[in-house]
N, C-alpha and C positions, 0 to 999 in steps of 0.2 A: 857358340853360345847364343843364348837368346837375347835379343835386343829389347829393352823396355819399350813398350808401345805407348804412344800418347793416349791419355784417357779418352774413352769413347771412340776409339778409332774404328771399331767394327760396327758401331751403332749407326742406324740410318740418320741422316740429317734432315731436320724439319725446318721449314722457313720460319722466320721470326714474325711476330705479330699475331693478331686474332685469327681464329679459324674462320674460314669462309665456306659456308655450305655450297653444294653444287647449285647451279642456276635452276630456278623453278622450285626449289625446296624451301619451305617456310618452317621456321622453328615455332613450335606450338608452346604458348605460355602455359605454365602449370596453373590450373584453377585452384583457388583456395577452397578448402572444405568449409562448409558453413556450420556443420554440426558442432564443432568445438565452441563456436560463439553462442549457439543456441543453448548448449549445456551450461556454459558460463553464465548466461543471463538467467537461466532457471535457478542455478545455484545461488546467484546473487539475490534473487527474489526470496529464497528460503532464508538466507542470512539476514536480510532486512526484516522479514517477519519475525524471525527468532529474536533479533535484537530489540524490536519494538515490543515484543512480549516480555522481554527481560527475564525469561526463564521462570516466570511466575505464572501460576494458573489463574491469577486474578481473584475476583470475588464471586465465583459461581456458587450459588446455593439454591436450595429449593424454596419455592414460595410457600409461605404459611397462610397468611390471610391478606390477599391483595387489597381488599376494601378497608382494612384497619388503618393502614398508614398512608394511603394514596389520597391526594386531593381529588376534586371532582373530575371524573373521567370524560374526556372529549371523544367523540366517535369519529370514524374515518370520513364521515360525510362532509365535514368542514375542512379536513386536511390542514387545519391551522389552529394554533393555540398559543397562549402566553408561555414564556419560559417557566419550567417547573410543573406544568400541567401535563398529566399523562394523556396520550392519544392511543386509542385502541384501533389497530389495523387488523381486523378480522381475527382477534385473539392474541395478536402480538402487541403488547402494551409497551409504548416507548415514552421515555421521559428525558428531557434535556434541560440542563441548568443554564442560566445566563452566562455567556462567555466572559472569562476574566483574563487579565494579562498573564501570559506564560513566561517561560524563560527567554531572555533576550540575549543570550551569550553570542549566538551567531547572527540572528536577526530577530526582530520583534515578532512575537507570536501571541495568539489568544487561544485559550483552552476551555472546553466545556466538558461536563460529565454527562454521559448518556447511560441510560438503563434500559435493558431489554427484559421483558417479562413474558415468558412463553406460556400463554393460557390455551394453546391449541393442543391437539392430540398428535401432532407431527413435530419432528425436530426442525429447528429454524436456524439458518446460518446468520452469523453476525460478523461484521468486518468494519474496521475504521474507515475503509475506502467508500463506505456507503453514505458518507456525510459530506456536506458542502456548507460553506459559510458565505453569506452575501453581506457586504459592508454598506455603510450609508452613502458611499460614492457609487454604488451599483456594481461593484466588482465582486464576482463570485470566485472563490478559491476552493481548491480541494484540500484534503487533509495533508498534513506534513508528518514527518517522522521525528521532528525535533520540537522542543518547546515545553514539554511536560515531564513529570516524574515517570521514568521508564517503568517503574514497578506498578504504576496505575494505568498505563496506556492500554487502550482497548486493542486487543489482538484480533485474530481471525479464528473462527471456530464454529462449532455447532452447539446450539442450546437445546437440550432435551425438553420434552413437555413438562411443565411445572417448574422449570428452572428460571433463574434470574442471573443476568450478567451485567455488571457495571464496570465502566472503564472511562478513561479520559481520552478525548479526541482534540488534537491541536491543529491550528491553521496558521499559515503565515499571515501576519497583519499587514493590511494594505493601508492606503491613505485615509480611509474612513473608519468609523467605529463599527463594531459588529452590529448588524441590524437583524439578521435572520439566520437560523441554522435549519438546514433541510436534510431529511432522510430520503435517500434515493435508492434504497435497497431493492425495491420491486421493479422488475423490468416492464410490467404492464400497467402499473398504477401511476397516478400523479404523485409528485413528492409530498411529503408531510412536513410542515414547517412550524417552527416556534419563533416568536418575535418578542 
């Protein structure tokens, strides 16, 4: 008769403990792939832009008569004007309202309303990231994604010739009061400011 054999009697026996590679052999660490992080960052950027737009196309319309409702127009030569005064940057007319307190649920913010009027014969890009605020303490801050009504927030896009785009731009509030709002959308020109 066959005798029952102890379990694993025919299996080779291995020493207990961690495996030791042969001398001179180095284990290579697996490198992490970078592309998933890059794709994730790009996807996050699109989500933030989509949320800031609020799914609303905003108030894009065609211009009817720019001189009928606009205050005196400042030209680009001065690059500075009072809040509410339109500034013409080679056919792109920009207007900024005086900053007002925004939503302070998470942190204090101030918001301004900006208007782009494209009087050129070429499409013009607009973006909330083109704006900066300087406070009376001399601190310059970039735009934030919180603080205003999401349905009125300036998104990013392209404005066709003859079109107008109005949107709200909000900033984190620093120690000082808002002193100046600057448009920095041009890579080659100096900023245009409202005080």
